[in-house]
N, C-alpha and C positions, 0 to 999 in steps of 0.2 A: 467408502463405507463410513468413517468416524464422521465426514460432512452431516449424514443423514442422521447420526445420532446427536449429532451438533443442534439440527434443525429442531429434533422432537425436544431432546433435554431443554430446550430452548425456555421451554413456559412452567420447566418443573417449578417446585419450588426451590429455593435453595439447603434446604432441609434435604430432601429429597435426593438430592442432587449429591450431599453428605454421604447418607444413608445407600449410595449407588457406588461410592468411592470407597467408601470401608468394607463392602460387597466383592471384592475382586473373584471367588471362585463364586459367584452368583451368576456375573455379567459378563460377557464380550471383552476382552483387550480393546478394543476400536471404543465399545461404550465406556469403559471406566476415562479412556483417553480424553473422550469426549465433554464427559461429565468434569471432568476435572478444568479444562480450559475454560469452561465457563464459570469454576467459581473462581476461577482466576482473574476472571474478569467483572465478576461482583466483590460487594462490600461483606463480607462474611462477619452477621453480629453474634453476638452470643447468646441472642434469644434463639437463632439459627440454630448453633452448635448445641445448646440443651433440649432442645426440641429433634434433634437426629439422636442425642445422648436417650432421652425418654423414650425414642420406637424403639434401640436396642436394651433398654431394661425392660419395656414391655415383650422383649422377642423371649429377651432370657427365661422371664415368669412366666410364661405361657411353654417353656421348652420344660421347664423343673414340673409345671403344674399335669402336663402329659405323661413324665417320668413316673412322676408320684402317682398316678391314675394307672399306668400300667404295671407297677410296682405293687401298688393294690391288687390288683386282680389276679397278677402273680401269687399273692400271697393267700386270696381265696383261694385260687388253684389249689394249691398245696397244702392248704390246712383241709380241704374239702379232700383230698384224695391222700391224705397223711395216712391213714390204715393201712392202703396197697403203697406206698412206698417206703412205709418205713414200718414191717410187719412185727419185725421182731420188739419194737418200743411201745412203752404203755401208751395206748391211745386210749380217750376217752368214750366207753361204750357209745354216746349220743353222737359221737363221729362214725360210727360205726353202722349204727342205726342209718343215720344220716346217705353214707354211702348204699347201702343193701336199700333202704324204702327209695332210691332215687332210680337201682334197677330196675327195684320190683313195679315198678310205675311203669317203667319202658318196656318191657315182659308183657303187663298189662295191657298196653297200649297197641301192643305188634300185634295179641290176640285178640285185643277185642277188634281190631283192622281184619285181619281175618273174617271172624266170626259175621261179622257186618256183609265183608264182601264175599262169604258162602252164601251167606239166608238171602242178597240180594238176586243170584245165579238163581237158587233155588224158586225162589219168585217168579223172576223173568222166565227162565221154562217150563213154569208150574209144576217144576216136580212133584212126588208123592211125598206127605212128610214123615217120615220113618223114626226109626229107633236113634241113629246117629244123629237128627239134629236135634233131638229131646238132650241127647248126651254134650251138643252143641255149649245147649242153653245153660245143661246143668253147670256147666265145664265154666262157662263166663259170669255165672249167679255165681261161683263161688269162689275165682278170683277177684269177684268185686267183695265181696262180705270181704274177705282177706285183708285187701288194699285197704277195706272203709278202717276195719280193727285195728291194722297194723299203723294208721294213720293217727289212729288216735290211743297206741300204743298200748292198747287191753291185750292180756294175754292170750285170751279166744285169736286173736291173732296169730300168736306165736303158735299156740296148741293144730290150730285147725292147718295151714301153712305145714307144720313139722311133720303132722301125719297123713296128710296128702302129698308129700315129698315120701314119705319113708313108705307109700304104699303104692306110687309111682316107681321106688329101687325097685320092687318086684314083680310089676304088673311091666317092666321097660323091657326085663329082659326074658317074660313067659310071650310081648308081643314079639320082639326080638326074634326068640325062634319061629315062631307063626311064621314072620316074614323072610325067614331063609326057607323056611320048609316052604313056602309060594313064592319064592321070588323069581318063575319063569312069570308068575302072573304080574305080582305085583310090581316087580321091578325097585325096589329100595331106595331111599340115597340114603346114602353111608354114614356120608356127615352129618345128617338130620338127625341120624339113628344116634351116632356114637355122640350128638351135647345133650339128645334127649337121654342117653342114660348118666352120663357124668356131672351134667346140670344138678338133679336132685341131689345122687351123690353130696357135690361140693355143696350144697344149702344146706345139707343135715348137717355135717361138718361143724361150719359156719354159726346153724341155731342153735345149736349143743355144747356151743361155749358160755363158758361158766358166766362171762362178764354179759352175755347177749341176756340170756335164760335170768339173770338177774335183774336188768333191762327190764324185762317185760314182767319180773313177779312171778317167774316161774320156779318152783321150789324142787323138788330133787324128787318128790313123790309123782308130781306130775308131768316131770320128763319121762320116767319111767312109764306112766301110763299111758303117756301120749306114742312113745316107740312100740307099746306094744298093741296099742291100738292100729297103727302103722299096718304094722307085721301082719297085723287079724285079717284086717280089710285086703292088702296085700295079697295075704293064703286064700280067700275066697274067692278075690277077684280072679286071680289063676288060675285057681280049680275050675269055677265058672267058665273062664274061657277056653282049659283042658276038656272041661264036658260037651259044650258048645262046638269043637273042634274034630271030634273023635269021628 
């Protein structure tokens, strides 16, 4: 085996052989022995040693650069997730907003995907356009407007989203009651129902935080009026559902 390495390494430069010898963990023992034998047969110049040293300096510089990039990525992730990693600490509202907006965009993408998929299915099967399709269009339009306003940091984005969440809390419970009533027919997904109930509750608590309302320029009066509007709309909607399914 050493003879095979000897024949192969015979064409290598002296600097390359020095590099091989100085990296015993990178090569087989026979390869190291063959490279060392060839070096003993050659006149190793200072230029050869310097070339090998330059290789190791470049390798060390590349390693440090990779570590710095990796640390930079880690720092960015920690900075982005700081509101979740250190919820008790004083966190900049901008960081809360950035994290919240990312979550909302993900929710929007999911909703838009299911909206498009549903509409394509309706068109393929030639189904009749009913009120539920109009409701889907209204939902996606609402989410789109809210997203635009949130990106612009406009307080109407906060208002529309907060009112919608408060309304959703009430409507989710009434829909839960209806699903339970018709559970044999509807066969509801308990996991989806739980998420649908808990998500708007958590979002309401988040949006109600003073640091968030201040970030969007929402004062105490707007907060109270938005809460009232959400409750009223939710109650009216629930009443309409109960009347419709009596």
